[in-house]
RODO-2510 file (C-alpha; in nm, 4 decimals, decimal comma):
residues 435
     n   res          X          Y          Z
     1     m     1,4207    -0,4198    -0,9857
     2     f     1,5533    -0,7709    -0,9284
     3     n     1,7356    -0,8445    -1,2520
     4     i     1,9677    -1,1187    -1,1241
     5     t     1,8523    -1,4736    -1,0582
     6     m     2,0377    -1,7555    -0,8858
     7     g     1,9961    -2,1287    -0,8428
     8     f     2,1660    -2,3606    -0,5944
     9     a     2,2157    -2,7350    -0,5673
    10     q     2,4588    -2,9583    -0,3847
    11     t     2,5596    -3,3201    -0,4287
    12     d     2,7383    -3,5879    -0,2301
    13     i     3,0783    -3,6843    -0,3767
    14     t     3,1869    -3,9275    -0,1059
    15     p     3,3446    -4,2444    -0,2496
    16     d     3,1861    -4,5775    -0,1578
    17     q     3,5139    -4,7713    -0,1568
    18     p     3,8745    -4,7235    -0,0378
    19     l     4,0727    -4,4878    -0,2634
    20     q     4,4156    -4,3261    -0,2698
    21     l     4,4190    -4,0047    -0,0670
    22     v     4,6211    -3,6927    -0,1432
    23     g     4,7807    -3,4419     0,0915
    24     y     5,0308    -3,6464     0,2905
    25     d     5,2354    -3,8070     0,0165
    26     v     5,5309    -3,8885     0,2401
    27     r     5,3208    -4,1691     0,3924
    28     p     5,4001    -4,5172     0,2590
    29     d     5,0278    -4,5974     0,2426
    30     n     4,7613    -4,3473     0,1360
    31     l     4,4617    -4,5800     0,0981
    32     s     4,1501    -4,4431     0,2694
    33     r     3,9930    -4,6324     0,5575
    34     g     3,6280    -4,5498     0,6025
    35     v     3,4390    -4,2210     0,6053
    36     l     3,4455    -3,9733     0,8913
    37     h     3,2556    -3,6906     0,7197
    38     r     3,0758    -3,6765     0,3848
    39     l     3,2213    -3,4783     0,0945
    40     l     3,0091    -3,2266    -0,0969
    41     a     3,0156    -3,0322    -0,4218
    42     q     2,8007    -2,7186    -0,4098
    43     t     2,6861    -2,5314    -0,7199
    44     l     2,5653    -2,1725    -0,7540
    45     v     2,4410    -2,0532    -1,0930
    46     w     2,3788    -1,6801    -1,1519
    47     q     2,2116    -1,5219    -1,4515
    48     s     2,1779    -1,1627    -1,5688
    49     s     2,0672    -1,0185    -1,8996
    50     k     2,4328    -1,0263    -2,0084
    51     q     2,5780    -1,3474    -1,8668
    52     i     2,5200    -1,6806    -1,6997
    53     c     2,7999    -1,7925    -1,4672
    54     c     2,8653    -2,0667    -1,2181
    55     l     3,0670    -2,1152    -0,8991
    56     i     3,1286    -2,4706    -0,7780
    57     a     3,2785    -2,5384    -0,4330
    58     v     3,4315    -2,8860    -0,4102
    59     d     3,5516    -3,0828    -0,1073
    60     s     3,8865    -3,1830    -0,2548
    61     l     4,2520    -3,0949    -0,2166
    62     g     4,2218    -2,9843    -0,5783
    63     f     4,2237    -3,1395    -0,9230
    64     t     4,5048    -3,0689    -1,1649
    65     t     4,4356    -2,7682    -1,3877
    66     s     4,3911    -3,0030    -1,6821
    67     l     4,1224    -3,2082    -1,5071
    68     s     3,9621    -2,8900    -1,3730
    69     n     3,9413    -2,7381    -1,7190
    70     q     3,7838    -3,0518    -1,8597
    71     l     3,5084    -3,0248    -1,5999
    72     r     3,4648    -2,6502    -1,6611
    73     q     3,4175    -2,7158    -2,0318
    74     q     3,1437    -2,9690    -1,9583
    75     v     2,9664    -2,7311    -1,7209
    76     a     2,9952    -2,4480    -1,9731
    77     a     2,8339    -2,6658    -2,2385
    78     i     2,5330    -2,7311    -2,0142
    79     l     2,4935    -2,3614    -1,9323
    80     q     2,5681    -2,2516    -2,2896
    81     t     2,8443    -2,0216    -2,1696
    82     t     3,2254    -2,0218    -2,1732
    83     p     3,4698    -2,1972    -1,9350
    84     a     3,5806    -1,8510    -1,8165
    85     a     3,2307    -1,8198    -1,6671
    86     v     3,2755    -2,1361    -1,4586
    87     m     3,4824    -2,1147    -1,1395
    88     l     3,5907    -2,4206    -0,9383
    89     c     3,6886    -2,3519    -0,5777
    90     f     3,8538    -2,6392    -0,3907
    91     s     3,8453    -2,6636    -0,0123
    92     h     4,1932    -2,8205    -0,0031
    93     t     4,0969    -3,0899     0,2455
    94     h     4,3814    -3,3356     0,2989
    95     a     4,1363    -3,6212     0,3531
    96     a     3,9878    -3,6569     0,0038
    97     p     4,0717    -3,8915    -0,2862
    98     n     4,3481    -3,8165    -0,5339
    99     a     4,1409    -3,7482    -0,8463
   100     a     4,4509    -3,7487    -1,0688
   101     v     4,5233    -4,1091    -0,9700
   102     e     4,1701    -4,2363    -0,9117
   103     k     4,0253    -4,1726    -1,2587
   104     s     3,6944    -4,3434    -1,1876
   105     y     3,6446    -4,1156    -0,8883
   106     y     3,7146    -3,8074    -1,1004
   107     h     3,4500    -3,9147    -1,3528
   108     f     3,2054    -3,9856    -1,0698
   109     v     3,2585    -3,6361    -0,9259
   110     c     3,2142    -3,4779    -1,2677
   111     a     2,8888    -3,6660    -1,3253
   112     q     2,7565    -3,5609    -0,9847
   113     i     2,8498    -3,1972    -1,0436
   114     l     2,6961    -3,1857    -1,3915
   115     q     2,3721    -3,3183    -1,2488
   116     a     2,3854    -3,0559    -0,9711
   117     v     2,4370    -2,7792    -1,2269
   118     q     2,1214    -2,8886    -1,4066
   119     q     1,9335    -2,8997    -1,0763
   120     a     2,0561    -2,5511    -0,9863
   121     q     1,9244    -2,4201    -1,3176
   122     q     1,5812    -2,5496    -1,2246
   123     t     1,5748    -2,3453    -0,9013
   124     m     1,6599    -2,0009    -1,0449
   125     t     1,4879    -1,7212    -0,8503
   126     p     1,5504    -1,3461    -0,8047
   127     i     1,8065    -1,2586    -0,5374
   128     q     1,9524    -0,9784    -0,3317
   129     a     2,2949    -0,9826    -0,1654
   130     a     2,5111    -0,8140     0,0965
   131     w     2,8828    -0,8454     0,1726
   132     g     3,0394    -0,8210     0,5154
   133     l     3,3645    -0,8754     0,7019
   134     a     3,4240    -1,0668     1,0219
   135     t     3,7530    -1,1752     1,1811
   136     n     3,9159    -1,5108     1,1140
   137     t     4,0392    -1,6435     1,4493
   138     i     4,1029    -2,0030     1,3406
   139     g     4,4280    -1,9632     1,1445
   140     v     4,7947    -1,9042     1,2170
   141     n     5,0943    -1,8672     0,9864
   142     r     5,2580    -2,2090     0,9804
   143     r     5,5937    -2,0781     0,8589
   144     a     5,6244    -1,8757     1,1811
   145     a     5,3500    -1,7799     1,4257
   146     s     5,4793    -1,4227     1,4276
   147     l     5,4229    -1,3807     1,0538
   148     h     5,1172    -1,2164     0,9001
   149     f     4,8126    -1,3999     0,7722
   150     d     4,4942    -1,2783     0,6087
   151     d     4,2485    -1,2617     0,8971
   152     r     3,9471    -1,1464     0,6946
   153     l     3,6449    -1,3709     0,7143
   154     g     3,4375    -1,2695     0,4135
   155     i     3,0595    -1,3116     0,4281
   156     l     2,8192    -1,3006     0,1345
   157     k     2,4559    -1,3063     0,2432
   158     i     2,2217    -1,4056    -0,0406
   159     t     1,8463    -1,3740     0,0003
   160     g     1,5363    -1,3733    -0,2124
   161     p     1,3450    -1,0512    -0,2904
   162     k     1,2556    -1,0337     0,0792
   163     p     1,5725    -0,9702     0,2866
   164     s     1,4497    -1,2136     0,5520
   165     s     1,4433    -1,5084     0,3110
   166     l     1,8024    -1,6330     0,3464
   167     k     1,8874    -1,8555     0,0495
   168     v     2,2633    -1,9172     0,0747
   169     l     2,5397    -1,8063     0,3077
   170     l     2,8843    -1,7938     0,1448
   171     l     3,1974    -1,7610     0,3582
   172     r     3,5561    -1,7025     0,2508
   173     i     3,8138    -1,8066     0,5096
   174     t     4,1877    -1,8699     0,5124
   175     a     4,3378    -2,1789     0,6792
   176     h     4,4559    -2,5143     0,5480
   177     a     4,1850    -2,7789     0,5778
   178     n     4,4139    -3,0201     0,7603
   179     v     4,2886    -3,0271     1,1167
   180     l     4,2940    -3,4012     1,0539
   181     t     4,6624    -3,4642     1,0088
   182     a     4,8897    -3,7361     0,8735
   183     d     4,7645    -4,0116     1,1077
   184     n     4,4113    -3,9824     0,9680
   185     y     4,3102    -4,2133     0,6817
   186     a     3,9341    -4,1532     0,6916
   187     i     3,7544    -3,9522     0,4214
   188     s     3,6593    -3,6108     0,5571
   189     a     3,5661    -3,2555     0,4551
   190     d     3,7740    -3,1464     0,7575
   191     y     3,6662    -2,8212     0,9265
   192     f     3,4707    -2,7090     0,6185
   193     g     3,2218    -2,9840     0,6946
   194     a     3,2013    -2,9004     1,0660
   195     v     3,1424    -2,5307     0,9950
   196     r     2,8821    -2,6016     0,7264
   197     q     2,6898    -2,8346     0,9527
   198     r     2,6841    -2,5942     1,2450
   199     l     2,5846    -2,2853     1,0460
   200     t     2,3276    -2,4718     0,8368
   201     q     2,1573    -2,5843     1,1568
   202     r     2,1574    -2,2298     1,2908
   203     y     2,0437    -2,0410     0,9805
   204     g     1,8431    -2,3055     0,7969
   205     c     2,0098    -2,2489     0,4610
   206     p     2,2999    -2,3980     0,2633
   207     v     2,6459    -2,2757     0,3643
   208     v     2,9227    -2,2564     0,1038
   209     i     3,2856    -2,2026     0,2094
   210     i     3,5626    -2,0726    -0,0163
   211     q     3,9279    -2,1273     0,0743
   212     g     4,1523    -1,8204     0,0744
   213     a     4,5253    -1,7920     0,0054
   214     a     4,6242    -2,0518     0,2648
   215     g     4,9629    -2,1672     0,1379
   216     d     5,1302    -2,0664     0,4642
   217     v     4,8300    -2,0773     0,7000
   218     k     4,7383    -2,3744     0,9166
   219     p     4,4412    -2,4182     1,1503
   220     k     4,5173    -2,2940     1,4998
   221     f     4,3468    -2,5932     1,6582
   222     r     4,4689    -2,9493     1,5956
   223     q     4,5805    -3,2541     1,7906
   224     a     4,8863    -3,2035     2,0098
   225     n     5,1329    -3,3913     1,7874
   226     a     5,0151    -3,2478     1,4521
   227     d     5,3235    -3,0366     1,3834
   228     f     5,5531    -3,3258     1,4734
   229     l     5,3706    -3,5563     1,2320
   230     e     5,4166    -3,3078     0,9489
   231     t     5,7753    -3,2017     1,0137
   232     h     5,9150    -3,5419     1,1227
   233     p     5,7185    -3,8012     0,9238
   234     r     6,0008    -4,0537     0,9194
   235     a     6,0433    -4,0446     1,2979
   236     a     5,6671    -4,0602     1,3476
   237     a     5,6391    -4,3679     1,1249
   238     q     5,9157    -4,5404     1,3175
   239     t     5,7476    -4,4744     1,6529
   240     p     5,3954    -4,6227     1,6397
   241     l     5,1450    -4,4832     1,8870
   242     s     4,9737    -4,6957     2,1459
   243     a     4,5996    -4,7532     2,1205
   244     s     4,5382    -4,5091     2,4062
   245     q     4,7499    -4,2403     2,2371
   246     q     4,5650    -4,2883     1,9091
   247     k     4,2338    -4,2530     2,0892
   248     l     4,3522    -3,9388     2,2687
   249     y     4,4765    -3,7669     1,9531
   250     f     4,1628    -3,8592     1,7601
   251     k     3,9518    -3,7074     2,0368
   252     q     4,1640    -3,3917     2,0200
   253     s     4,1096    -3,3667     1,6444
   254     l     3,7337    -3,3955     1,6802
   255     q     3,7377    -3,1307     1,9523
   256     a     3,9481    -2,9048     1,7295
   257     l     3,6894    -2,9338     1,4518
   258     e     3,4158    -2,8423     1,6974
   259     t     3,6148    -2,5475     1,8345
   260     i     3,6720    -2,4096     1,4855
   261     a     3,3039    -2,4453     1,3990
   262     q     3,2074    -2,2619     1,7173
   263     l     3,4496    -1,9761     1,6528
   264     v     3,3349    -1,9293     1,2940
   265     e     2,9712    -1,9377     1,4035
   266     q     3,0424    -1,6728     1,6653
   267     a     3,2232    -1,4486     1,4158
   268     v     2,9435    -1,4781     1,1601
   269     a     2,6703    -1,4211     1,4196
   270     e     2,8250    -1,0878     1,5200
   271     v     2,8135    -0,9523     1,1643
   272     l     2,5301    -1,1231     0,9758
   273     p     2,2395    -0,9299     1,1353
   274     t     2,4009    -0,6008     1,0274
   275     l     2,4130    -0,6993     0,6588
   276     l     2,1248    -0,5491     0,4589
   277     p     2,0766    -0,7219     0,1222
   278     q     2,0414    -0,5021    -0,1847
   279     p     1,9527    -0,5797    -0,5476
   280     v     2,2498    -0,7094    -0,7439
   281     q     2,3593    -0,4371    -0,9844
   282     t     2,6955    -0,5855    -1,0847
   283     l     2,7515    -0,9478    -1,1838
   284     a     3,0460    -1,0621    -1,3945
   285     m     3,2752    -1,3619    -1,4166
   286     f     3,5801    -1,3466    -1,6427
   287     s     3,9468    -1,4427    -1,6722
   288     r     4,2767    -1,2898    -1,7742
   289     h     4,6058    -1,4694    -1,8291
   290     a     4,9662    -1,4024    -1,7350
   291     s     5,2905    -1,5935    -1,7881
   292     f     5,5317    -1,6745    -1,5067
   293     y     5,8604    -1,8642    -1,5094
   294     a     6,0582    -2,1100    -1,2987
   295     d     6,4321    -2,1609    -1,3434
   296     v     6,5579    -2,5207    -1,3635
   297     p     6,8376    -2,5751    -1,1071
   298     s     7,1883    -2,6832    -1,1939
   299     w     7,2665    -3,0485    -1,1245
   300     t     7,4774    -2,9559    -0,8226
   301     k     7,2005    -2,7422    -0,6775
   302     a     6,9423    -3,0121    -0,7462
   303     q     7,1435    -3,2760    -0,5615
   304     a     7,1865    -3,0451    -0,2636
   305     l     6,8143    -2,9676    -0,2590
   306     a     6,7193    -3,3363    -0,2731
   307     n     6,9555    -3,4123     0,0162
   308     e     6,8064    -3,1286     0,2179
   309     a     6,4505    -3,2477     0,1525
   310     w     6,5348    -3,6007     0,2645
   311     t     6,7211    -3,4935     0,5759
   312     s     6,4640    -3,2338     0,6818
   313     a     6,1336    -3,3911     0,5787
   314     a     6,1957    -3,7521     0,4658
   315     i     6,1002    -3,6584     0,1094
   316     d     6,2495    -3,8911    -0,1516
   317     g     6,3703    -3,6854    -0,4472
   318     t     6,4764    -3,9727    -0,6743
   319     g     6,2090    -3,9172    -0,9380
   320     w     6,2478    -3,5413    -0,9179
   321     l     6,6230    -3,5680    -0,9771
   322     q     6,5581    -3,7800    -1,2848
   323     e     6,3255    -3,5115    -1,4188
   324     v     6,5845    -3,2382    -1,3548
   325     k     6,8465    -3,4477    -1,5345
   326     r     6,6101    -3,4931    -1,8295
   327     l     6,5462    -3,1200    -1,8548
   328     l     6,9149    -3,0324    -1,8322
   329     a     7,0027    -3,2914    -2,0975
   330     q     6,7576    -3,1157    -2,3299
   331     h     6,9121    -2,7770    -2,2400
   332     i     6,5884    -2,6620    -2,0785
   333     t     6,6843    -2,4024    -1,8194
   334     q     6,3463    -2,2376    -1,7643
   335     q     5,9869    -2,3607    -1,7457
   336     k     5,6859    -2,1459    -1,8269
   337     a     5,3549    -2,1314    -1,6402
   338     d     5,0604    -1,9815    -1,8257
   339     t     4,8346    -1,8746    -1,5415
   340     e     4,4627    -1,8035    -1,5452
   341     i     4,3414    -1,5354    -1,3040
   342     q     3,9657    -1,5605    -1,2645
   343     y     3,7229    -1,3094    -1,1138
   344     l     3,3668    -1,3230    -0,9856
   345     m     3,2377    -0,9708    -0,9270
   346     l     2,9104    -0,9297    -0,7438
   347     n     2,8195    -0,5747    -0,6401
   348     e     3,1117    -0,4283    -0,4431
   349     g     3,2678    -0,7670    -0,3607
   350     c     3,4943    -0,9894    -0,5669
   351     l     3,6250    -1,3449    -0,5439
   352     c     3,9446    -1,3816    -0,7433
   353     g     4,1729    -1,6808    -0,7715
   354     t     4,4508    -1,8819    -0,9292
   355     p     4,5378    -2,2524    -0,8951
   356     y     4,8388    -2,1842    -0,6713
   357     e     4,8888    -2,2468    -0,3021
   358     a     4,9517    -1,8773    -0,2584
   359     m     5,0845    -1,7344     0,0649
   360     s     4,8367    -1,5158     0,2503
   361     a     5,0411    -1,1951     0,2360
   362     i     4,9739    -1,1937    -0,1391
   363     a     4,5983    -1,1682    -0,0755
   364     t     4,6552    -0,8826     0,1675
   365     a     4,8807    -0,6961    -0,0758
   366     i     4,6140    -0,7298    -0,3455
   367     w     4,3227    -0,5857    -0,1504
   368     q     4,5380    -0,3094    -0,0065
   369     s     4,6683    -0,2150    -0,3509
   370     a     4,3115    -0,2102    -0,4862
   371     a     4,1857    -0,0320    -0,1725
   372     n     3,8961    -0,2767    -0,1357
   373     p     3,8893    -0,5194     0,1600
   374     l     3,6057    -0,7034    -0,0178
   375     l     3,8474    -0,8118    -0,2922
   376     f     3,9268    -1,1681    -0,1862
   377     f     4,2199    -1,3326    -0,3616
   378     n     4,2125    -1,7114    -0,3217
   379     g     4,4233    -2,0101    -0,4037
   380     y     4,3025    -2,3526    -0,5225
   381     t     4,0861    -2,1948    -0,7934
   382     n     4,0377    -2,4122    -1,1033
   383     g     4,2990    -2,6569    -0,9815
   384     c     4,5843    -2,6975    -0,7379
   385     e     4,9419    -2,6328    -0,8464
   386     s     5,2649    -2,5441    -0,6697
   387     y     5,3081    -2,3161    -0,3720
   388     l     5,3517    -1,9484    -0,4566
   389     p     5,5711    -1,7802    -0,1928
   390     t     5,6339    -1,4127    -0,1390
   391     a     5,9854    -1,2897    -0,2196
   392     a     6,0762    -1,2841     0,1499
   393     e     5,9606    -1,6418     0,2045
   394     y     6,1243    -1,7516    -0,1208
   395     d     6,4565    -1,6569     0,0378
   396     q     6,3798    -1,8706     0,3437
   397     g     6,3254    -2,1909     0,1430
   398     g     6,1708    -2,4866     0,3226
   399     y     5,8777    -2,7129     0,2400
   400     e     5,6372    -2,4597     0,0909
   401     v     5,9052    -2,3086    -0,1318
   402     l     6,1276    -2,5996    -0,2337
   403     w     6,0734    -2,9462    -0,0904
   404     s     5,7073    -2,9817    -0,1916
   405     n     5,8128    -2,9684    -0,5571
   406     l     5,9906    -3,3019    -0,5153
   407     l     5,6519    -3,4570    -0,4375
   408     y     5,4146    -3,2696    -0,6645
   409     y     5,6155    -3,1835    -0,9783
   410     p     5,4287    -3,4545    -1,1782
   411     y     5,1003    -3,2706    -1,1146
   412     h     5,2023    -2,9142    -1,2030
   413     g     5,4861    -2,9925    -1,4440
   414     r     5,7611    -2,7747    -1,2932
   415     v     6,0602    -2,8819    -1,0864
   416     m     6,1057    -2,5511    -0,9023
   417     p     5,8814    -2,2800    -0,7597
   418     l     5,7960    -1,9827    -0,9740
   419     n     6,0787    -1,7305    -0,9649
   420     r     6,1316    -1,4922    -0,6748
   421     d     5,9523    -1,1948    -0,8340
   422     s     5,6381    -1,3916    -0,9213
   423     a     5,4288    -1,2947    -0,6177
   424     d     5,4866    -0,9233    -0,6688
   425     r     5,4088    -0,9587    -1,0392
   426     l     5,0907    -1,1503    -0,9597
   427     v     4,9718    -0,8743    -0,7268
   428     r     5,0061    -0,6223    -1,0096
   429     e     4,8330    -0,8523    -1,2595
   430     v     4,5366    -0,9196    -1,0298
   431     v     4,4832    -0,5537    -0,9460
   432     q     4,5054    -0,4492    -1,3106
   433     g     4,2426    -0,7078    -1,4043
   434     y     4,0169    -0,5975    -1,1197
   435     q     4,0331    -0,2303    -1,2084
***
């Protein structure tokens, strides 16, 4: 009756020395200063008669796709499966080391995860599972509070053969993990850590959290000056806070983390008792691929964009302009993005993702098109690349659409966002792969 087995292990990936952080790259100094909360990597290994597959949740803003794929290949070798059967889900905390810069840290994380995968294999036992939906009350659309965001809080309850033996609780939630904002230099798992700690204490089992399509969703609760720090970094840097102000804002951040943890606990508590685990009849992890494109701007447009980014967000586009000039000199007018879309299907629920910072309306369009609210499309899957805006938000421009590329083009290799029709095309691709 119970044909599916699962093993779980988690490992600490907190650095033991100061490292370069990633997430607030407009700061002149990104070197970490101490540890506020420990970072984890959590590994779930499933096995059926047809496949062995693995989901790994990592407290990180996200590796590049290249670094992610290297790790997936190593995990696949241990499990004697394919990389398409290994899914990395990054929390997108803005208080973790930059693995692309800190190579020794990347290798440390990989070693810790590979050991955890082996440990998970040693704990394989039969499981049952049940999916449920609660309401996400911790997020708000950061482009405009009036705009939509995906307010589904997905719950996967995993037990042993006895429904009362809770083994793992997996949550899928949508909101940037940047409660701790640009004035924080301490290592932290952000609200993921606060939620895990609170729910683990309540339910006595490991809690795994998967980030949704949070490209345009911020946490509703943060310190009072958080938006100012993000939208006016130059002015904030030129106006140092007093010691009493720093203490006040830090206290507000800690309270925000606690508030979020309380709200998530409340939402889960209302639904979890109603979920009745059943034997797992469907288990599959696989990928499909699609190509998207980004047009290289003219030199005149590039100069205007760089000026706008500097004036609006203190983002220096010097290096980006040099890259645009190089591309234009080689007559490159379009850049291609070969995109992996990965799925984990378990009974009637599905986790699906790409490496993009996708806007939340894309996730909503996907589940509505597929007519399954348990189809969860996520960003930050197998890496972290550029923002992916909807067509409507593409027209609005701004940080998520344009200016962020001036900072992060070296990581994802494109100087502009994917073209305006990309979000709609992605919705169709995801739904076709799901069906």
